[in-house]
C-alpha positions in Angstrom: -50.0 -95.1 -4.4 -47.7 -97.1 -2.1 -44.8 -96.3 -4.4 -45.6 -92.6 -4.4 -45.8 -92.7 -0.6 -42.4 -94.3 -0.4 -40.9 -91.8 -2.8 -42.3 -88.9 -0.8 -40.8 -90.3 2.4 -37.5 -90.4 0.6 -38.0 -86.8 -0.5 -38.7 -85.8 3.1 -35.7 -87.6 4.4 -33.5 -86.0 1.8 -34.8 -82.5 2.6 -34.1 -83.1 6.3 -30.7 -84.4 5.5 -30.0 -81.3 3.4 -31.1 -79.0 6.2 -29.0 -80.8 8.8 -25.9 -80.9 6.5 -26.4 -77.2 5.8 -26.3 -76.4 9.5 -23.2 -78.6 10.0 -21.4 -76.9 7.1 -20.9 -73.5 8.8 -17.2 -73.9 8.4 -17.4 -75.1 4.8 -16.0 -78.6 5.6 -15.3 -80.4 2.4 -17.0 -83.7 3.5 -20.2 -81.8 4.5 -20.1 -80.0 1.2 -19.9 -83.2 -0.7 -22.9 -84.6 1.3 -24.8 -81.4 0.4 -24.0 -81.7 -3.3 -25.0 -85.4 -3.5 -28.3 -84.6 -1.7 -29.1 -81.8 -4.1 -28.4 -84.0 -7.0 -30.7 -86.7 -5.6 -33.5 -84.1 -5.3 -32.9 -82.8 -8.8 -35.5 -85.0 -10.5 -38.7 -84.5 -12.5 -41.5 -83.2 -10.2 -45.3 -83.7 -10.4 -47.7 -81.4 -8.7 -47.9 -83.5 -5.5 -44.0 -83.6 -5.4 -43.7 -79.9 -5.8 -46.2 -79.3 -2.9 -44.3 -81.7 -0.7 -40.9 -80.2 -1.5 -41.9 -76.6 -0.9 -44.0 -77.3 2.2 -41.0 -79.1 3.7 -39.0 -75.9 3.6 -36.7 -76.9 0.7 -36.9 -73.3 -0.9 -35.3 -71.8 2.2 -32.5 -74.3 2.4 -31.7 -73.8 -1.3 -31.7 -70.1 -0.9 -29.1 -70.3 1.8 -27.0 -72.7 -0.3 -27.1 -70.2 -3.2 -26.4 -67.2 -1.0 -26.6 -63.7 -2.4 -25.4 -64.9 -5.8 -28.6 -66.7 -6.9 -28.6 -66.5 -10.7 -31.7 -68.3 -11.8 -31.4 -66.8 -15.3 -27.9 -68.0 -16.0 -26.6 -70.2 -13.1 -23.5 -71.3 -15.2 -22.2 -67.7 -14.8 -21.3 -68.7 -11.3 -18.5 -70.8 -12.8 -16.7 -67.6 -13.7 -16.2 -66.5 -10.1 -12.5 -66.4 -9.3 -11.0 -67.4 -6.0 -13.8 -69.9 -5.2 -13.3 -73.6 -4.7 -14.7 -75.9 -7.4 -16.8 -77.8 -4.8 -18.4 -74.6 -3.5 -19.1 -73.5 -7.0 -20.6 -76.8 -8.0 -22.8 -76.8 -4.9 -24.2 -73.3 -5.8 -24.8 -74.2 -9.4 -26.6 -77.4 -8.4 -28.7 -75.6 -5.9 -29.6 -73.0 -8.4 -30.6 -75.7 -10.9 -32.8 -77.3 -8.3 -34.5 -74.0 -7.7 -35.0 -73.7 -11.4 -36.7 -77.1 -11.5 -39.0 -76.2 -8.6 -39.9 -72.8 -10.1 -40.7 -74.2 -13.5 -42.6 -77.0 -12.0 -44.6 -74.6 -9.8 -45.5 -72.5 -12.9 -46.6 -75.6 -14.8 -48.8 -77.1 -12.0 -49.8 -73.8 -10.3 -53.5 -74.5 -10.9 -53.2 -77.8 -9.0 -51.2 -76.4 -6.1 -52.3 -74.7 -2.8 -52.1 -70.9 -2.7 -49.4 -71.0 0.1 -47.2 -73.2 -2.0 -47.4 -70.9 -5.0 -47.0 -67.8 -2.9 -43.8 -69.2 -1.2 -42.2 -69.6 -4.6 -43.3 -66.2 -5.9 -42.0 -64.5 -2.7 -38.6 -66.0 -3.3 -38.6 -64.9 -7.0 -39.8 -61.4 -6.1 -37.0 -61.1 -3.5 -34.5 -62.2 -6.1 -35.8 -59.7 -8.6 -35.5 -56.8 -6.1 -32.0 -57.9 -5.2 -30.9 -57.9 -8.9 -32.6 -54.5 -9.5 -30.7 -53.0 -6.5 -27.5 -54.2 -8.0 -28.3 -53.0 -11.5 -29.6 -49.6 -10.3 -26.4 -48.4 -8.6 -26.1 -44.7 -9.4 -23.0 -43.9 -11.4 -23.2 -40.3 -10.2 -21.4 -41.2 -7.0 -18.4 -42.2 -9.1 -18.5 -39.4 -11.6 -14.8 -39.0 -12.7 -15.3 -35.3 -13.4 -16.7 -34.3 -10.0 -13.4 -33.4 -8.5 -10.8 -31.7 -10.6 -8.0 -32.1 -8.0 -8.5 -35.9 -7.9 -8.5 -35.9 -11.7 -5.1 -34.2 -11.8 -3.7 -36.6 -9.3 -2.1 -39.5 -11.1 -0.8 -42.7 -9.8 2.8 -43.9 -10.4 1.9 -45.8 -13.5 0.2 -42.7 -15.0 -3.4 -44.0 -14.7 -6.1 -42.0 -13.0 -7.4 -44.2 -10.2 -10.8 -42.4 -10.1 -11.4 -43.0 -13.8 -10.4 -46.6 -13.3 -12.9 -47.0 -10.5 -15.6 -45.4 -12.6 -14.9 -47.7 -15.5 -15.0 -50.7 -13.1 -18.4 -49.5 -11.7 -19.8 -49.1 -15.3 -18.7 -52.7 -16.1 -20.2 -54.0 -12.9 -23.5 -52.2 -13.5 -23.6 -53.5 -17.1 -23.1 -57.1 -15.9 -25.8 -56.6 -13.2 -28.3 -55.4 -15.9 -27.5 -58.4 -18.1 -28.2 -60.7 -15.1 -31.4 -58.9 -14.4 -32.5 -59.4 -18.1 -31.6 -63.1 -18.0 -33.7 -63.4 -14.8 -36.7 -61.8 -16.5 -36.4 -64.3 -19.4 -36.5 -67.1 -16.8 -39.4 -65.4 -15.0 -41.4 -65.2 -18.2 -41.2 -69.0 -18.5 -42.6 -69.4 -15.0 -45.6 -67.1 -15.8 -47.4 -69.8 -17.7 -50.6 -70.3 -15.8 -53.5 -68.0 -14.8 -52.8 -68.8 -11.1 -49.3 -67.4 -11.3 -50.4 -64.5 -13.5 -53.1 -63.4 -11.1 -50.7 -63.4 -8.1 -48.1 -61.5 -10.1 -50.5 -58.8 -11.2 -50.4 -57.5 -7.6 -48.9 -54.0 -6.9 -45.8 -55.7 -5.3 -44.8 -57.2 -8.6 -46.0 -54.5 -11.0 -44.2 -51.8 -9.1 -40.8 -53.6 -9.4 -41.4 -54.4 -13.1 -42.4 -50.8 -13.7 -39.3 -49.5 -12.0 -37.1 -51.7 -14.2 -38.9 -50.5 -17.4 -39.4 -46.8 -16.7 -37.9 -45.5 -13.5 -35.4 -42.7 -13.9 -32.7 -41.2 -11.7 -32.9 -37.6 -10.6 -30.7 -36.7 -13.6 -33.4 -38.1 -16.0 -31.2 -41.1 -16.9 -33.1 -44.4 -16.8 -32.4 -46.4 -13.7 -31.7 -49.5 -15.9 -29.9 -48.4 -19.0 -30.0 -51.8 -20.9 -32.8 -51.6 -23.4 -33.1 -55.4 -23.7 -33.7 -55.6 -19.9 -36.3 -52.9 -19.9 -38.2 -54.4 -22.8 -38.1 -57.8 -21.1 -39.8 -56.2 -18.0 -42.5 -54.9 -20.3 -42.8 -58.4 -21.8 -43.5 -59.9 -18.3 -46.0 -57.1 -17.6 -47.7 -57.9 -20.8 -48.2 -61.4 -19.6 -49.5 -60.7 -16.1 -51.6 -57.5 -16.5 -54.5 -59.2 -18.3 -55.0 -61.2 -15.1 -55.6 -58.1 -13.0 -58.8 -58.3 -11.0 -61.6 -55.7 -11.5 -60.8 -54.3 -8.1 -57.3 -53.3 -9.1 -56.1 -50.2 -7.3 -56.4 -46.9 -9.2 -52.8 -45.9 -8.5 -51.6 -49.2 -10.0 -53.6 -48.7 -13.1 -52.5 -45.1 -13.5 -48.8 -46.1 -13.2 -49.2 -48.6 -16.0 -51.2 -46.3 -18.3 -48.6 -43.5 -17.8 -45.8 -45.9 -18.7 -47.4 -47.0 -22.0 -48.3 -43.3 -22.8 -44.7 -42.2 -22.7 
């Protein structure tokens, strides 16, 4: 018990150090980034239930979210290595922070039955926010960049003979395809987190099922699926299959109707 208390004090001190270093790193000073990276590595260990509770309660999730920025890729963090024009130190820090988030998420899913409701909810709120963010990136409408909407612009060629509008359209298609793949990878990771009844019961709420249903079945005004990648849509159904049996008897009628209509299509 004395050893565990000592270790927890070290965890708390590392979390405080991480938060202070983050505040001091507003100008991306290399020395501060190195301190952040070493601290993240020190915290990237095997967690038991009491360790997870301490880490999340101390605000570690919020700090890691800031370190990851808007490019949190819990499904495939190594894809961050492909970002051009970013320093190796900054990239390493983002990948390490994402890895630590993965450790905390998997550990929370494993020990959810032994953790407090607020601890579990904090992690799920972060995951839900990330899922919505990825969906917003994957669900960008290609209609706004339709290369055939303006004949005059179509006839206007650049000096090298390429149609700039068609080039932009192709770039947007590639960007959306990549975003859909990232969304699918995140759903694979999410399915690993949904391993206990405590997690499943919380994820069977309308907040979660609505997002998952949007990924699987929502369509644009033209009738085209919001998410075109079939693998990603099937993965959303796979997660729904895992969480829906945990729905409470008092589940809202609208939520149940949405699910039934999806599986009837």
